[in-house]
PAKOL-329413 format. One record per residue (C-alpha): residue number from 1; z, x, y; residue in one letter. Coordinates in steps of 0.1 Angstrom, whole numbers. Layout:
<pts>
(pt NUM,(Z,X,Y),'A') ...
</pts>
This chain:
<pts>
(pt 1,(233,22,320),'M') (pt 2,(223,39,292),'H') (pt 3,(220,76,296),'S') (pt 4,(197,88,274),'Q') (pt 5,(168,68,281),'L') (pt 6,(130,81,277),'T') (pt 7,(96,65,275),'F') (pt 8,(64,71,261),'F') (pt 9,(33,70,281),'C') (pt 10,(1,72,265),'E') (pt 11,(-28,72,288),'L') (pt 12,(-56,89,297),'D') (pt 13,(-57,108,331),'G') (pt 14,(-74,80,350),'V') (pt 15,(-55,52,338),'E') (pt 16,(-22,76,342),'L') (pt 17,(-33,79,379),'K') (pt 18,(-36,39,383),'K') (pt 19,(-2,37,365),'L') (pt 20,(18,57,390),'F') (pt 21,(-2,45,422),'E') (pt 22,(29,20,418),'N') (pt 23,(54,35,439),'R') (pt 24,(84,14,423),'F') (pt 25,(77,33,391),'V') (pt 26,(89,68,402),'Y') (pt 27,(119,45,418),'D') (pt 28,(128,29,385),'D') (pt 29,(127,59,367),'L') (pt 30,(149,77,390),'N') (pt 31,(175,49,390),'T') (pt 32,(172,49,356),'L') (pt 33,(174,86,350),'E') (pt 34,(152,85,325),'A') (pt 35,(126,107,310),'C') (pt 36,(88,104,302),'V') (pt 37,(71,116,272),'S') (pt 38,(37,120,284),'M') (pt 39,(6,119,257),'G') (pt 40,(-11,150,264),'I') (pt 41,(-44,129,260),'L') (pt 42,(-63,153,279),'D') (pt 43,(-59,181,305),'F') (pt 44,(-72,166,334),'S') (pt 45,(-70,166,372),'N') (pt 46,(-52,132,375),'E') (pt 47,(-28,144,351),'R') (pt 48,(-21,174,365),'V') (pt 49,(-18,157,398),'E') (pt 50,(10,130,384),'I') (pt 51,(30,160,366),'V') (pt 52,(34,175,399),'R') (pt 53,(46,146,415),'Q') (pt 54,(71,135,387),'L') (pt 55,(83,175,389),'N') (pt 56,(85,168,429),'R') (pt 57,(108,139,422),'V') (pt 58,(128,152,396),'G') (pt 59,(117,126,367),'I') (pt 60,(121,149,335),'P') (pt 61,(86,151,316),'V') (pt 62,(84,161,279),'R') (pt 63,(46,169,269),'A') (pt 64,(39,149,241),'W') (pt 65,(9,166,225),'L') (pt 66,(-22,150,210),'L') (pt 67,(-54,158,193),'L') (pt 68,(-90,147,203),'P') (pt 69,(-95,115,180),'K') (pt 70,(-123,131,159),'D') (pt 71,(-94,155,148),'D') (pt 72,(-71,130,138),'G') (pt 73,(-56,124,170),'Y') (pt 74,(-16,130,156),'W') (pt 75,(-6,159,143),'F') (pt 76,(-4,160,105),'N') (pt 77,(-10,179,71),'M') (pt 78,(-46,184,73),'E') (pt 79,(-51,194,109),'N') (pt 80,(-23,223,116),'H') (pt 81,(-50,246,127),'A') (pt 82,(-62,221,151),'Q') (pt 83,(-26,215,164),'A') (pt 84,(-16,256,166),'V') (pt 85,(-48,258,188),'Q') (pt 86,(-40,224,210),'R') (pt 87,(-4,241,218),'Y') (pt 88,(-20,275,226),'A') (pt 89,(-45,254,254),'D') (pt 90,(-16,234,263),'F') (pt 91,(3,267,273),'K') (pt 92,(-28,282,294),'A') (pt 93,(-33,248,311),'W') (pt 94,(5,248,321),'T') (pt 95,(4,283,334),'D') (pt 96,(-29,277,354),'L') (pt 97,(-13,248,371),'H') (pt 98,(23,258,372),'G') (pt 99,(33,226,353),'L') (pt 100,(69,217,346),'E') (pt 101,(80,204,313),'W') (pt 102,(116,193,297),'S') (pt 103,(104,197,263),'G') (pt 104,(76,194,239),'I') (pt 105,(70,165,214),'G') (pt 106,(49,169,182),'L') (pt 107,(39,133,168),'D') (pt 108,(37,135,130),'I') (pt 109,(15,108,118),'E') (pt 110,(-17,99,91),'P') (pt 111,(-47,108,102),'D') (pt 112,(-61,81,127),'L') (pt 113,(-93,77,113),'N') (pt 114,(-80,73,78),'Q') (pt 115,(-56,50,91),'M') (pt 116,(-86,34,99),'T') (pt 117,(-103,33,65),'D') (pt 118,(-66,22,51),'A') (pt 119,(-64,-9,75),'Y') (pt 120,(-103,-18,64),'S') (pt 121,(-95,-9,27),'L') (pt 122,(-119,16,24),'R') (pt 123,(-118,36,-6),'P') (pt 124,(-119,67,13),'A') (pt 125,(-85,64,25),'A') (pt 126,(-71,63,-11),'L') (pt 127,(-92,92,-22),'K') (pt 128,(-78,116,7),'K') (pt 129,(-45,106,-4),'A') (pt 130,(-47,111,-40),'W') (pt 131,(-66,146,-30),'Q') (pt 132,(-34,152,-9),'R') (pt 133,(-7,142,-36),'F') (pt 134,(-21,166,-60),'R') (pt 135,(-25,193,-39),'S') (pt 136,(7,212,-29),'K') (pt 137,(-4,243,-21),'E') (pt 138,(-23,223,8),'S') (pt 139,(12,208,15),'F') (pt 140,(30,244,15),'K') (pt 141,(-1,260,39),'Q') (pt 142,(5,230,64),'A') (pt 143,(48,233,61),'R') (pt 144,(42,270,69),'L') (pt 145,(21,269,99),'A') (pt 146,(39,239,115),'Y') (pt 147,(73,258,109),'R') (pt 148,(56,289,128),'K') (pt 149,(43,266,156),'L') (pt 150,(80,252,158),'A') (pt 151,(94,286,164),'F') (pt 152,(66,296,188),'N') (pt 153,(75,265,210),'I') (pt 154,(111,271,208),'K') (pt 155,(109,309,216),'D') (pt 156,(88,299,247),'D') (pt 157,(123,284,258),'G') (pt 158,(112,246,252),'Y') (pt 159,(132,219,239),'F') (pt 160,(114,202,207),'L') (pt 161,(114,169,193),'E') (pt 162,(90,152,167),'A') (pt 163,(82,117,163),'Y') (pt 164,(83,105,127),'H') (pt 165,(81,72,106),'F') (pt 166,(115,64,91),'P') (pt 167,(104,67,56),'F') (pt 168,(102,105,56),'L') (pt 169,(144,99,57),'L') (pt 170,(137,84,20),'D') (pt 171,(116,111,10),'D') (pt 172,(143,136,17),'R') (pt 173,(172,119,3),'K') (pt 174,(151,117,-33),'A') (pt 175,(143,156,-27),'Q') (pt 176,(106,147,-27),'S') (pt 177,(75,157,-7),'T') (pt 178,(55,126,-26),'V') (pt 179,(56,103,7),'A') (pt 180,(44,131,29),'Q') (pt 181,(16,144,8),'R') (pt 182,(5,109,2),'L') (pt 183,(6,102,44),'G') (pt 184,(-2,135,51),'G') (pt 185,(30,140,71),'L') (pt 186,(49,171,73),'V') (pt 187,(85,176,78),'D') (pt 188,(95,201,110),'V') (pt 189,(122,220,121),'P') (pt 190,(131,204,157),'V') (pt 191,(161,202,179),'D') (pt 192,(156,166,179),'R') (pt 193,(142,142,155),'E') (pt 194,(127,107,167),'V') (pt 195,(125,76,143),'L') (pt 196,(99,53,150),'M') (pt 197,(120,20,143),'L') (pt 198,(92,-2,165),'Y') (pt 199,(101,-39,152),'S') (pt 200,(68,-53,166),'S') (pt 201,(55,-27,139),'L') (pt 202,(76,-38,111),'F') (pt 203,(68,-75,108),'Q') (pt 204,(83,-99,92),'P') (pt 205,(113,-75,87),'L') (pt 206,(115,-65,125),'G') (pt 207,(147,-49,138),'N') (pt 208,(161,-52,104),'R') (pt 209,(143,-21,95),'M') (pt 210,(157,-3,130),'L') (pt 211,(194,-13,122),'W') (pt 212,(188,-1,86),'S') (pt 213,(182,32,97),'Y') (pt 214,(201,34,131),'A') (pt 215,(230,54,116),'D') (pt 216,(209,81,98),'E') (pt 217,(189,85,129),'A') (pt 218,(191,113,155),'Q') (pt 219,(172,91,182),'A') (pt 220,(160,59,180),'I') (pt 221,(122,49,192),'G') (pt 222,(120,9,199),'I') (pt 223,(90,-12,206),'G') (pt 224,(58,-23,212),'I') (pt 225,(60,-33,248),'T') (pt 226,(24,-31,252),'G') (pt 227,(-1,-1,251),'G') (pt 228,(-8,25,225),'G') (pt 229,(-44,39,209),'V') (pt 230,(-67,15,198),'V') (pt 231,(-80,17,165),'M') (pt 232,(-115,8,156),'E') (pt 233,(-117,-29,138),'G') (pt 234,(-80,-33,140),'I') (pt 235,(-62,-59,162),'K') (pt 236,(-39,-49,189),'P') (pt 237,(-5,-49,177),'Q') (pt 238,(14,-78,189),'K') (pt 239,(41,-66,219),'V') (pt 240,(76,-75,221),'M') (pt 241,(90,-105,245),'T') (pt 242,(119,-96,267),'W') (pt 243,(143,-116,241),'E') (pt 244,(133,-92,212),'Q') (pt 245,(131,-62,236),'F') (pt 246,(166,-66,245),'S') (pt 247,(181,-70,216),'T') (pt 248,(167,-40,202),'D') (pt 249,(179,-25,232),'L') (pt 250,(216,-36,225),'R') (pt 251,(211,-28,190),'L') (pt 252,(203,8,195),'T') (pt 253,(227,11,220),'W') (pt 254,(258,2,196),'Q') (pt 255,(246,35,176),'S') (pt 256,(248,55,205),'G') (pt 257,(218,73,200),'K') (pt 258,(191,84,225),'P') (pt 259,(169,54,232),'V') (pt 260,(129,59,233),'Y') (pt 261,(109,31,247),'I') (pt 262,(72,25,234),'F') (pt 263,(58,22,260),'S') (pt 264,(63,31,298),'L') (pt 265,(29,13,307),'E') (pt 266,(36,-18,285),'G') (pt 267,(72,-18,302),'C') (pt 268,(53,-19,337),'V') (pt 269,(29,-47,331),'E') (pt 270,(56,-68,314),'Q') (pt 271,(78,-61,346),'E') (pt 272,(105,-48,322),'F') (pt 273,(113,-19,344),'L') (pt 274,(134,-34,373),'P') (pt 275,(153,-54,346),'R') (pt 276,(163,-29,329),'L') (pt 277,(184,-13,359),'I') (pt 278,(205,-43,358),'T') (pt 279,(209,-45,320),'F') (pt 280,(240,-51,304),'D') (pt 281,(235,-28,270),'W') (pt 282,(267,-37,257),'A') (pt 283,(260,-76,260),'G') (pt 284,(265,-96,227),'E') (pt 285,(241,-94,200),'V') (pt 286,(238,-104,166),'S') (pt 287,(236,-76,139),'F') (pt 288,(203,-81,116),'P') (pt 289,(209,-85,79),'K') (pt 290,(198,-54,60),'T') (pt 291,(206,-57,24),'A') (pt 292,(172,-65,13),'V') (pt 293,(158,-31,33),'V') (pt 294,(186,-10,18),'K') (pt 295,(176,-24,-16),'H') (pt 296,(143,-17,-12),'A') (pt 297,(149,15,3),'R') (pt 298,(168,23,-29),'K') (pt 299,(139,16,-50),'G') (pt 300,(117,35,-30),'L') (pt 301,(137,68,-31),'R') (pt 302,(141,61,-69),'G') (pt 303,(100,60,-71),'L') (pt 304,(95,90,-50),'L') (pt 305,(127,108,-72),'W') (pt 306,(102,101,-107),'L') (pt 307,(71,105,-87),'L') (pt 308,(82,144,-78),'E') (pt 309,(92,151,-113),'R') (pt 310,(61,141,-134),'P') (pt 311,(76,158,-165),'L') (pt 312,(107,134,-160),'V') (pt 313,(82,104,-166),'I') (pt 314,(64,123,-195),'L') (pt 315,(96,130,-210),'G') (pt 316,(107,94,-210),'G') (pt 317,(74,80,-223),'L') (pt 318,(76,104,-253),'A') (pt 319,(112,93,-260),'S') (pt 320,(100,59,-259),'I') (pt 321,(69,68,-281),'V') (pt 322,(91,87,-305),'G') (pt 323,(116,57,-305),'A') (pt 324,(91,31,-316),'V') (pt 325,(75,60,-341),'I') (pt 326,(109,63,-355),'A') (pt 327,(119,25,-357),'L') (pt 328,(88,15,-374),'R') (pt 329,(92,44,-400),'S') (pt 330,(130,31,-406),'G') (pt 331,(112,-2,-411),'K') (pt 332,(88,10,-435),'K') (pt 333,(115,30,-459),'R') (pt 334,(135,-2,-457),'Q') (pt 335,(108,-23,-475),'K') (pt 336,(101,5,-500),'K') (pt 337,(136,6,-510),'V') (pt 338,(136,-27,-514),'R') (pt 339,(106,-32,-533),'Q') (pt 340,(112,-3,-561),'E') (pt 341,(143,-22,-578),'P') (pt 342,(122,-51,-580),'A') (pt 343,(94,-30,-597),'R') (pt 344,(117,-14,-623),'Q') (pt 345,(130,-49,-631),'Q') 
</pts>
């Protein structure tokens, strides 16, 4: 049995209560010695009831902080003020009801509404991305705000983790902030970083993405087994079959990293939880070929490095223009030298 297993759960209070009306969910989570990373979509009485019950039966619960959809839903470069306030409200709610948390999770993703615009090919998304790309000062302010928030959370005694898209690693390796600024992402200092390597999200590359990043990840998120936020006008993400899911489970086990599964509700709906109890993590698995992904990542890092250093690009262009001018000037001089003897004759 895998000893570091966490399930994401992203439901509002009413749906959360319905999920846990099935007593076997508690039993299976206990048997798996698993943790729940609970999306805090609201501060409802139903959520209080479920968290208390999870506390009573000894199932660790992390608070995965989220914002209202109008504020972007996920934490990002443009809503750091709302993120700071959300944590303050969460703390007050936690103290009021005496809730216990094994940690806090910060989900760093682009603004939900802007992602909807991007999927729908609306110009507003491109305009916003360009503004962020140009505004290094806004990025610095956001990074400082999230660093302060991270330190405050740790000072309050919480284990802190962040949920990131894998491209953040390539941005770091390129010593760049270009990908972060374009996407509105922020690199936050945390105790554990979970890369969202969802095979169903990165089709047709699938688990080749997972295996490419596995060695560099601190923890690996796999999925999607179902659930998740619904974006207006966007078809829901296709969910994984058991065969796809079990392959990714074994690949992640081979990496030796903690496993985060998205989502608990999807696993319950597809009846994956009971199968996980007897699952052979060390079973035979075919390792994906990652050459294409690695070459793409290398190219991405090169592009990010250049975009972070526009003077290098300008210098290169100036060198090319200078070389062309010099070459043409040289040809004109040679032509003039050839013509002068002819005139003397």
